[in-house]
N, C-alpha and C positions, 0 to 999 in steps of 0.2 A: 491394393494398396501392401498390407501384411507385405504379402512377398518381394515387394521390391523396395521397402524398408530392410526387411532381413537379407534381401541382396547388396542392398546399398551399404548395410552394417558389416555383413560379410567379407564384403571388398575393402573395408578402410582398415577393417583388421587383418586381412590379408596381406595389406600393403604395410600396414604400420608394422608389423612380423617381418615380410620380409627387406623394407625397408631396415630394422635392425640389424637383419641377419648380416648384410650385407656391410655394414658399418664395423659389425664386431672380424666380420671377416676380413675386410681393408684392415683393421688395428691385429689382426693375428698373421695378416700378410706382412705387415711392420717389422712384428714381433719375430718371426719366422727367417727373415734377412738381415734381422740386427739391427734394423734402423733403431729404434730406443735405446740403443745403446749411447747417441750422440743426438737425439734428437726426443724433447716430452712436446705434448699438447701444448702445455700454458707455460712452460720457460724455458728458458735458456740453457743446453746444456754444453753441447763441443759445438753444436748446429742450433741452427736458431729454434724457436718456439713455431710447431707447427700453426698456431695461430695469426704468428707474424707472417709467415710464408702464405698464408691464405690470405691475411691484409692487404699484403704487397700486390698479389696476382690475381688480385679480387676482380673477376668478370675477364679471367684469361678466355684468349681465343682458343679455335683446336691446334692453330702454328704455334700458339705458345706453349698450350697443352704440350706437345708435340714436342720440345724444345727440353720443358721441363721434365719429361721422363726422359730424353736423352742424357740430362745431367743425370738423374737417377743413377743410370746404367753407366755414362762415361766417367761422372765425379765434375766436381767444377771448383772453383775459385775466387776469390775477392770479391762477389757480389756480399757475402752475412759476414767478411771482414779477414783478418791473412790466414785463416785455419783452411787447410781445402778439405773437401770432401771428396773420400778416395772411389774411385771404379765401385760400383755392385754386376761384377762381372755375373753374378749367377741371378740377375734380375732379368726378366725375359721383357720385351717391347711392352708383351701385355699386363703383367704388372705391372711394372715402374707406370705406366699409363692407369693402371686401377688406385695405384698409390697416390699419385698425383692428384688426379680427382677425389681421392679422399680427402687428404689435406685442403686441396681447395673447398670443397665443402664445410670447413672450420671459418670463411670467411665470414658468413651468418653469424656466427657465435664470436668474433672477435671484436674487440673494441678496437674502434677509429685509431684511436691512439698507437696501438701495438706495433703498427705498421715506423713510427717516428723515431725506437731504439736503432731498428734494424737501418734505417734511410740515415742516421746522425754517422753512425758504426762504418756506412758503405761509403760517406763523404769523405772520411777521414782515412779511409784506405786507399780512396782516391787520391787523395789530397798528398798520401804518402809518395805513392806513387810517380806523382810529376819531379 
C-alpha cells in the first residue's frame, strides 16, 4: 500500500512539474518569436489578450487549431479589429500549433465576459466594411 501511495504521489509531482515546464516553455516560445510585443495574457496591447482569444475559440477542434496555427504563421486581419497581425515566417508549423494550444489552454482561466469586447470590436469592423 505504501509503495502504491509513493508511486501515485511521485506521478502527480512529475505530472505537475512536466505541465509547469511546458507552460513555461510555451511562454518562452512566445517570447522567442516576439509574440509578447503585441499580445499579453490579460490585456489588449496591439493585438487581443491571449485570454480573449482563448475565450473566443474555447473548445476549438483540430481543424480550427490548424487554421489558427496557419494564421500565426501567415498573419491575419479583420477578426480582432483593423490592425492586421503580420506574418511570422520564422515560426514553424509545430511551433505555431504549440503556441495556439498554449493560448487556448487559457480558456479555463478566462472570464466568460472576456470575449465580449472582442466580439463588439469584430461587429464594428464588419459593419465598417459594408
